[in-house]
DRENTOR-699611 format. One line per 5 residues: number of its first residue (from 0); their letters; for each residue z, x, y of C-alpha. Coordinates in nm, 4 decimals. Layout:
<pts>
NUM) a) Z X Y  ...
</pts>
This chain:
<pts>
0) mgdss) 8.5409 13.4989 19.4015  8.2407 13.6415 19.2387  8.1470 13.3123 19.0807  8.1723 13.1253 19.4113  7.9417 13.3736 19.5935
5) eette) 7.6831 13.3596 19.3285  7.7054 12.9825 19.3384  7.6480 12.9814 19.7157  7.3480 13.2088 19.6922  7.1679 13.0204 19.4181
10) earar) 7.2291 12.6827 19.5879  7.0957 12.8217 19.9174  6.7738 12.9537 19.7564  6.7137 12.6269 19.5709  6.7585 12.4189 19.8931
15) avldg) 6.5146 12.6535 20.0757  6.2475 12.5962 19.8077  6.3002 12.2212 19.8220  6.3367 12.2037 20.1987  6.0219 12.4120 20.2770
20) pkkee) 5.7592 12.1388 20.2213  5.9662 11.9063 20.4414  5.9677 12.1573 20.7303  5.6029 12.2143 20.6935  5.5389 11.8411 20.6997
25) ksaes) 5.7397 11.8092 21.0144  5.5593 12.0880 21.1809  5.2243 11.9430 21.0765  5.3155 11.6089 21.2202  5.4116 11.7837 21.5491
30) dgdsk) 5.0979 11.9847 21.5646  4.8891 11.6792 21.4818  5.0488 11.5017 21.7627  4.9698 11.7703 22.0079  4.6125 11.8267 21.8788
35) gaped) 4.5258 11.4610 21.8504  4.6117 11.3687 22.2033  4.2971 11.3418 22.4045  4.2963 11.5324 22.7294  4.1857 11.2487 22.9319
40) gtdcs) 4.5099 11.0508 22.8113  4.3112 10.7697 22.6623  4.4750 10.5641 22.3752  4.4013 10.7166 22.0399  4.6958 10.5627 21.8497
45) ahvqt) 4.4654 10.4418 21.5688  4.3462 10.7975 21.4938  4.6962 10.9395 21.5016  4.8261 10.6778 21.2566  4.5360 10.7420 21.0185
50) wrasl) 4.5813 11.1093 21.0350  4.9668 11.0826 20.9827  4.9228 10.8590 20.6906  4.6810 11.1020 20.5324  4.9306 11.3915 20.5832
55) leqak) 5.2128 11.1920 20.4316  5.0024 11.1038 20.1263  4.9174 11.4662 20.0853  5.2912 11.5745 20.1032  5.3845 11.3096 19.8549
60) rrdep) 5.1205 11.4346 19.6054  5.2382 11.7796 19.6672  5.6056 11.6968 19.6116  5.5644 11.4951 19.2809  5.6033 11.8072 19.0652
65) lqgll) 5.9266 11.8986 19.2429  6.1121 11.5560 19.1725  6.1818 11.6543 18.8102  6.3000 11.9989 18.9079  6.5342 11.8380 19.1663
70) alfeq) 6.6975 11.5972 18.8884  6.7281 11.8986 18.6574  6.8937 12.0911 18.9324  7.1487 11.8098 18.9956  7.2212 11.7976 18.6115
75) ynscr) 7.2776 12.1650 18.6098  7.5244 12.1485 18.8999  7.7205 11.8698 18.7277  7.7447 12.0709 18.4010  7.8429 12.3887 18.5752
80) rslqa) 8.1229 12.2154 18.7685  8.2561 12.0506 18.4511  8.2578 12.3850 18.2709  8.4398 12.5447 18.5670  8.7026 12.2747 18.5560
85) vtkca) 8.7542 12.3204 18.1799  8.7809 12.6907 18.2232  9.0416 12.6701 18.4914  9.2563 12.4283 18.2874  9.2411 12.6707 17.9869
90) nvrck) 9.3334 12.9759 18.1860  9.5662 12.8324 18.4466  9.8518 12.5861 18.3801  9.7739 12.2497 18.5467  10.0105 12.1327 18.8015
95) pappe) 10.2225 11.8113 18.7136  10.1108 11.4833 18.8531  10.2963 11.3838 19.1583  10.5810 11.1321 19.0849  10.5079 10.7694 19.1328
100) epasq) 10.6761 10.5673 19.3909  11.0383 10.4332 19.2965  10.9359 10.0766 19.3721  10.6321 10.0970 19.1302  10.8464 10.2593 18.8600
105) ellrn) 11.1067 9.9832 18.8969  10.8361 9.7204 18.8810  10.6926 9.8819 18.5691  11.0276 9.8883 18.3971  11.1012 9.5351 18.4876
110) teklm) 10.7515 9.4242 18.3626  10.8156 9.6108 18.0270  11.1601 9.4551 17.9993  11.0156 9.1094 18.0684  10.7405 9.1535 17.8109
115) rqkda) 11.0013 9.2621 17.5475  11.2060 8.9443 17.6305  10.8981 8.7286 17.6029  10.8208 8.8914 17.2615  11.1841 8.8280 17.1420
120) eital) 11.1566 8.4704 17.2656  10.8283 8.4074 17.0820  10.9840 8.5567 16.7703  11.2820 8.3451 16.7994  11.0765 8.0302 16.8602
125) qrqnk) 10.8585 8.1089 16.5652  11.1650 8.1459 16.3441  11.3158 7.8271 16.4789  10.9983 7.6407 16.4103  10.9986 7.7657 16.0616
130) elqee) 11.3550 7.6500 16.0194  11.2915 7.3096 16.1646  10.9987 7.2680 15.9400  11.2164 7.3456 15.6360  11.4939 7.1141 15.7669
135) lqeke) 11.2369 6.8357 15.8098  11.1213 6.8806 15.4547  11.4858 6.8746 15.3395  11.5477 6.5531 15.5356  11.2459 6.3910 15.3979
140) lahaq) 11.3584 6.4737 15.0371  11.7111 6.3397 15.1292  11.5620 6.0243 15.2813  11.3612 5.9518 14.9716  11.6751 6.0164 14.7559
145) tgrea) 11.8856 5.7939 14.9858  11.6247 5.5186 14.9535  11.6367 5.5242 14.5822  12.0234 5.5404 14.5982  12.0238 5.2406 14.8349
150) trisq) 11.7963 5.0469 14.5923  12.0390 5.1210 14.3040  12.3445 5.0283 14.5117  12.1841 4.7095 14.6248  12.1261 4.6112 14.2701
155) engkl) 12.4756 4.6971 14.1727  12.6002 4.5022 14.4778  12.4184 4.1951 14.3620  12.5840 4.2163 14.0202  12.9207 4.2760 14.1799
160) nqeln) 12.8694 3.9696 14.4110  12.7966 3.7462 14.1038  13.1267 3.8835 13.9284  13.3180 3.8315 14.2576  13.1925 3.4779 14.2865
165) hlrer) 13.2899 3.4066 13.9410  13.6416 3.5490 13.9869  13.6806 3.3567 14.3061  13.5930 3.0321 14.1228  13.8480 3.1275 13.8446
170) lrqie) 14.1091 3.1983 14.1092  14.0501 2.8683 14.2795  14.0959 2.6976 13.9402  14.4213 2.8894 13.8779  14.5520 2.8121 14.2326
175) aeags) 14.4678 2.4430 14.1868  14.6702 2.4374 13.8571  14.9506 2.6299 14.0174  14.9544 2.3856 14.3180  14.9588 2.0798 14.0885
180) rfser) 15.2599 2.2348 13.8925  15.4372 2.3262 14.2225  15.3864 1.9701 14.3529  15.5356 1.8261 14.0423  15.8315 2.0536 14.0611
185) igdes) 15.8844 1.9804 14.4372  15.8662 1.6114 14.3513  16.1305 1.6499 14.0918  16.3498 1.8417 14.3339  16.3014 1.5930 14.6145
190) saprr) 16.3987 1.3029 14.3944  16.7444 1.4718 14.3393  16.9940 1.4552 14.6166  17.0009 1.7817 14.8312  17.3310 1.9424 14.8431
195) spelp) 17.4606 2.1395 15.1412  17.5375 2.5069 15.0799  17.8797 2.5960 14.9520  18.0951 2.8299 15.1725  18.2510 3.1287 15.0117
200) eerrv) 18.6075 2.9847 15.0451  18.7199 3.1540 14.7267  18.5903 3.3114 14.4126  18.4391 3.0531 14.1787  18.2813 3.2500 13.8848
205) rvviq) 18.3336 3.6054 13.7803  18.0987 3.7679 13.5361  18.1893 4.1107 13.3948  17.8866 4.3375 13.3295  18.0080 4.6697 13.1884
210) kdltc) 17.7470 4.8673 13.3716  17.6771 5.0257 13.7120  17.5199 4.7438 13.9186  17.2349 4.8335 14.1640  17.0665 4.5233 14.3063
215) lsaag) 17.0697 4.1452 14.3095  16.8396 3.8508 14.3496  16.8480 3.4739 14.2666  16.6060 3.1783 14.2364  16.6374 2.8158 14.1523
220) sqadp) 16.3882 2.5474 14.0039  16.2932 2.7615 13.7022  16.0917 2.6331 13.4109  16.1807 2.6439 13.0445  16.2804 2.8608 12.8668
225) lppsl) 16.4513 3.0000 13.1809  16.7688 2.8374 13.3053  16.7178 2.6085 13.6065  16.9068 2.8491 13.8407  16.8599 3.2131 13.7606
230) vavgt) 17.0456 3.5325 13.8758  16.8784 3.8772 13.8217  17.0941 4.1812 13.8322  16.9593 4.5413 13.8143  17.1629 4.8029 13.6288
235) adgyv) 17.1597 5.1698 13.6586  17.0281 5.2232 13.2956  16.7028 5.0591 13.3738  16.7582 4.6977 13.2601  16.7512 4.3589 13.4316
240) ellda) 17.0289 4.1241 13.3315  16.9105 3.7550 13.3586  17.2102 3.5150 13.4125  17.2515 3.1404 13.4124  17.3877 3.0629 13.7617
245) gtgrt) 17.5336 2.7400 13.6432  17.7409 2.8838 13.3605  17.7520 3.2587 13.4409  17.6395 3.3329 13.0864  17.3673 3.5989 13.0034
250) hsris) 17.0214 3.4453 12.9358  16.8393 3.7749 12.8423  16.7944 4.1390 12.9162  16.4584 4.3070 13.0042  16.3847 4.6830 13.0091
255) varql) 16.2007 4.7982 13.3148  16.0838 5.1169 13.1555  15.9526 4.9904 12.8169  15.5701 4.9296 12.7976  15.5077 4.5896 12.6556
260) pkaha) 15.1748 4.3959 12.6219  15.0378 4.2244 12.9359  15.0493 3.8484 12.9693  15.0078 3.5786 13.2420  15.2942 3.3577 13.3425
265) tglll) 15.4462 3.1859 13.6529  15.7972 3.3265 13.6640  15.7399 3.6776 13.7895  15.9839 3.9507 13.9032  15.9093 4.2783 14.0894
270) aassd) 16.1553 4.5615 14.0069  16.1526 4.9007 14.1758  16.2998 5.1939 13.9836  16.3958 5.5493 14.0533  16.0895 5.6958 13.8981
275) qavrl) 15.8921 5.5979 14.2027  15.7305 5.3035 14.0244  15.7360 4.9199 14.0701  15.6910 4.6980 13.7586  15.5876 4.3377 13.7448
280) ldlqr) 15.7882 4.1397 13.4779  15.7152 3.8077 13.3228  16.0484 3.6442 13.2896  15.9502 3.3617 13.0753  15.7862 3.5780 12.8043
285) qrllh) 16.0049 3.8863 12.9013  15.7005 4.1189 12.9150  15.5780 4.3824 13.1433  15.2610 4.3000 13.3251  15.1986 4.5899 13.5583
290) tlrgh) 15.3468 4.9378 13.6446  15.2456 5.0152 13.9976  15.2461 5.3724 14.1140  15.1434 5.4886 14.4494  15.4503 5.6117 14.6437
295) rglis) 15.5259 5.9933 14.6701  15.8998 5.9261 14.7200  16.1757 5.6826 14.6304  16.0991 5.3235 14.6706  16.3579 5.1501 14.8850
300) acgwl) 16.2247 4.7918 14.8879  15.9649 4.5623 14.7183  15.8882 4.1885 14.7665  15.6232 3.9208 14.7571  15.3866 3.8156 15.0291
305) qgska) 15.1494 3.5153 15.0432  14.9431 3.4380 14.7422  14.9059 3.7282 14.4734  14.9976 3.9969 14.7260  15.3132 4.2046 14.7255
310) ftaga) 15.4548 4.4981 14.9198  15.6474 4.8067 14.8596  15.8209 5.0488 15.0988  15.9671 5.3900 15.0471  16.0892 5.7250 15.1746
315) drtvk) 15.7267 5.8545 15.1995  15.6927 5.6721 15.5328  15.4534 5.3975 15.4063  15.4396 5.0314 15.3479  15.1891 4.9536 15.0838
320) iwdme) 15.0191 4.6133 15.0059  14.9296 4.5396 14.6509  14.6984 4.2962 14.4728  14.9118 4.1914 14.1757  14.6243 4.0356 13.9833
325) kgqiv) 14.4490 4.3816 13.9731  14.7553 4.5925 14.0075  14.5848 4.8000 14.2857  14.6782 4.9037 14.6436  14.4717 4.7225 14.8913
330) rsmpc) 14.6261 4.8772 15.2136  14.8757 5.1487 15.3068  15.0281 5.1279 15.6480  15.2161 5.4330 15.8055  15.5635 5.3947 15.9296
335) agpvt) 15.7676 5.5711 16.1990  16.0022 5.7273 15.9529  16.1457 5.7030 15.5925  16.1917 5.3386 15.5123  16.5470 5.2598 15.3976
340) tarsr) 16.5123 4.8773 15.3557  16.2546 4.6068 15.4004  16.2143 4.2292 15.3471  15.9262 3.9800 15.3912  15.8843 3.6082 15.4818
345) kgvvv) 15.5821 3.4046 15.5834  15.3445 3.7045 15.5250  15.5487 3.9350 15.7599  15.7287 4.2478 15.6622  16.0240 4.3864 15.8457
350) agyad) 16.1265 4.7523 15.7696  16.4372 4.9463 15.8779  16.4607 5.3217 15.9267  16.7269 5.5917 15.8762  16.7608 5.6267 16.2617
355) grlsv) 16.8595 5.2594 16.3135  16.5143 5.1258 16.4224  16.3129 4.8366 16.2897  15.9376 4.7695 16.2704  15.7574 4.4439 16.2063
360) fdprl) 15.4315 4.4565 16.0027  15.1799 4.1835 15.9662  14.9304 4.2928 15.6936  14.6878 4.0173 15.7916  14.6178 4.2007 16.1215
365) peapa) 14.3988 4.5054 16.1334  14.5843 4.6907 16.4147  14.8844 4.9126 16.3620  15.2430 4.7673 16.4163  15.4114 4.7930 16.7541
370) epvrl) 15.6535 5.0734 16.8381  15.9838 5.0323 16.6424  16.2864 4.9014 16.8329  16.6422 5.0201 16.8157  16.8802 4.7261 16.7721
375) hqsaq) 17.1971 4.8962 16.6470  17.3901 5.0867 16.9048  17.5317 5.3256 16.6427  17.1910 5.4700 16.5599  17.2927 5.4864 16.1964
380) avvgv) 17.0608 5.3949 15.9081  16.9651 5.0343 15.8562  17.0784 4.9495 15.4904  16.9725 4.5803 15.4814  16.7488 4.3464 15.6573
385) qlsqd) 16.6693 3.9708 15.6037  16.4641 3.6925 15.7414  16.5460 3.3359 15.7975  16.3716 3.0598 15.6013  16.1378 2.9812 15.8921
390) gnwil) 16.0718 3.3455 15.9701  16.1841 3.3248 16.3209  16.5148 3.5241 16.2922  16.5768 3.8952 16.1724  16.9311 3.9827 16.0322
395) sqaqd) 16.9810 4.3514 15.9940  17.2865 4.5628 15.8973  17.3536 4.9208 15.9687  17.5527 5.1784 15.7611  17.8584 5.1332 15.9788
400) gslcc) 17.8763 4.7659 15.8967  17.7399 4.6366 16.2207  17.4984 4.3388 16.2102  17.2320 4.2150 16.4566  17.0773 3.8801 16.4583
405) tamgc) 16.7476 3.8988 16.6623  16.4758 3.6527 16.7354  16.1260 3.7583 16.6164  15.9489 3.9414 16.8862  16.2589 4.0040 17.1152
410) peptl) 16.3742 4.3756 17.1788  16.7430 4.2825 17.2057  16.9655 4.1055 16.9494  17.1001 3.7530 17.0294  17.4108 3.8091 16.8204
415) rlqas) 17.6202 4.1238 16.7306  17.8726 4.1081 16.4323  18.0950 4.3668 16.2740  18.1888 4.3995 15.9063  18.4157 4.6656 15.7647
420) gplds) 18.2408 5.0090 15.7106  18.1042 5.2485 15.6312  17.8689 5.1090 15.3624  17.6880 5.2817 15.0803  17.3246 5.3650 15.1481
425) gpspp) 17.1981 5.1493 14.8683  16.9921 4.8212 14.9066  17.2200 4.5676 15.0570  17.0375 4.3008 15.2657  17.2692 4.0465 15.4366
430) afspd) 17.1916 3.6822 15.3844  17.1412 3.3541 15.5687  17.2543 3.0409 15.3983  16.9754 2.8154 15.2802  17.0111 2.5785 15.5780
435) gayif) 17.0459 2.8818 15.8156  17.3800 2.7732 15.9524  17.5846 3.0728 15.8208  17.5655 3.4422 15.7668  17.6960 3.6201 15.4551
440) argaa) 17.7264 4.0024 15.4541  17.9157 4.2739 15.2671  18.1750 4.5185 15.4000  18.2931 4.8471 15.2520  18.5363 4.6658 15.0090
445) svhcw) 18.4988 4.2998 15.1267  18.2597 4.0123 15.1935  18.2371 3.8210 15.5182  18.0958 3.4840 15.6291  18.0200 3.3848 15.9900
450) tssge) 17.8644 3.0809 16.1516  17.5289 3.1233 16.3167  17.7132 3.1297 16.6521  17.9261 3.4337 16.5439  18.2440 3.2737 16.4322
455) lvhnh) 18.4132 3.4323 16.1375  18.5002 3.1615 15.8825  18.5777 3.3546 15.5603  18.6811 3.7084 15.4807  18.7620 3.8282 15.1255
460) dytpt) 18.8678 4.1856 15.0256  18.7513 4.3139 14.6927  18.6344 4.6339 14.5236  18.3395 4.8142 14.6935  18.0602 4.5657 14.7362
465) vcvcw) 17.7076 4.6731 14.6172  17.5012 4.3823 14.7429  17.5097 4.0010 14.8303  17.2669 3.7141 14.8370  17.2647 3.3409 14.9210
470) dlnqp) 16.9338 3.2400 14.7553  17.1086 2.9614 14.5620  17.3442 2.6901 14.6864  17.6409 2.9281 14.6527  17.6745 3.2981 14.7767
475) isihr) 17.6793 3.5715 14.5221  17.8013 3.9264 14.5326  17.8099 4.2257 14.2956  18.0589 4.5105 14.3047  18.1093 4.8715 14.1909
480) ngnll) 18.3354 4.7723 13.8957  18.0541 4.5868 13.7273  18.1689 4.2373 13.8460  17.9325 3.9628 13.9635  18.1105 3.6976 14.1698
485) mwgas) 17.9947 3.3499 14.2650  18.1723 3.2030 14.5624  18.2248 2.8424 14.6403  18.4537 2.5741 14.7657  18.6395 2.5300 14.4341
490) apssa) 18.6974 2.7507 14.1252  18.6174 2.5634 13.7990  18.7754 2.7361 13.5012  18.5366 2.9702 13.3247  18.6261 3.2764 13.1228
495) pssvp) 18.4733 3.6005 13.2185  18.1702 3.6972 13.0130  18.0944 4.0375 12.9111  17.7547 4.1962 12.8356  17.7463 4.4727 12.5748
500) ssaqr) 17.6181 4.8056 12.7087  17.2798 4.9302 12.5608  17.2444 5.2743 12.3903  16.8957 5.3125 12.5402  16.8773 5.4807 12.8661
505) aeavd) 16.5938 5.4440 13.1228  16.5280 5.4790 13.4905  16.7670 5.3120 13.7271  16.6542 4.9790 13.8835  16.7010 5.0148 14.2608
510) gfsda) 16.5710 4.6761 14.3793  16.3634 4.3752 14.2892  16.2300 4.0516 14.4217  16.1795 3.7224 14.2489  15.8381 3.5460 14.2717
515) sq) 15.9628 3.2177 14.1413  16.1613 3.1082 14.4397
</pts>
């Protein structure tokens, strides 16, 4: 309180000193006005203005020394007030600032949050930009590497095209030579009178092979040194017995498992064995040409397609197409289930499954085969399938002995037949006669022959039948007791021939297909 009173007194005194001249000036002006007015009321404004200007000039000259004092006084007041404020803050605790409005605080927080988000986005964009630049550099390096690799591959492709053209020219020469030989052979056959197929009226020739027999195939019109009509029988010890169909005598024996030098010949035989391999045999030179491995399960069927292509099918649910000149797989087609049997004709493969269904494959088409169809009502495994010579009919046999004759492309069979069953699950394709007029199939311990219209013409009971074929003029069957029977209209006298068993054991031969038909 003492400080404030002193401040009031000093300020009052200072203002009195400064305001004194102003009051005197005002009084002088008022006195001048009263003195300068003439009594008679005449106009003396000019004298008054001159006198007033003179007084103002005098007051101004008088007040000039006081201007500096007034500025110094204002500085003094400002410093004193600042010192008082500092003293109060030091002695007395300052009151907290009043809280800001909630809306402004929320706006501030949102602004700070937005700024942080923007900073994070800028940091992320900078990092992404850096990564994109690094990726661009990597892609430029990869592009340069790809360009160099493409140049190298193009050069290699040119070399391979030259080799391919050379191989194609060589293949055309080989096909021309094979076609000329085939034409000569066909001309020789056409000059001879064509015989009608012999029906299995009775047993004609019996050949005793003292081994377990597994599969059967036959072909005519063979070249030297093979007999004109050849029968190939697979045995469980890994051999192929080659027989003269005219005499029933053994021509030669070939081991499927033994590795022999490669050679080129026209009489070829495909043999599938239990070691999941297929072997290409040269029958004329009795040599092994290729050992083909690609299946992951047992091989249930093999056969020839058009040209140098062949097929195999197995329990690994695949049908594989092979290039026999290179010994390589060119295509693998998935199947609807484990394949139990398969056959080919005119470039088409028909496969049977363990659930009684069948599928038709055309390797020349890129699309997958159609859905399999179920022809056998028993839904038992299909153990044999055959195609007619013209490729228009499918003949299949199930494990219960039932047969279905179905037109190609039809979902239902045209003819149903029944042989005695049940049958073994081994390869046992039924057979069409060479002219397509008859059907020959095995039973559990019998063989049966029907006409194409379904009339049973011959039925013979014998020991359990393994396999039948009608690739020659007369039907042939093999049996569990090691016998091979050739059926016909008459039975010429011929003593049974016996083949000695071999001491060397190998993989069992499960099936084969002759390429020289």
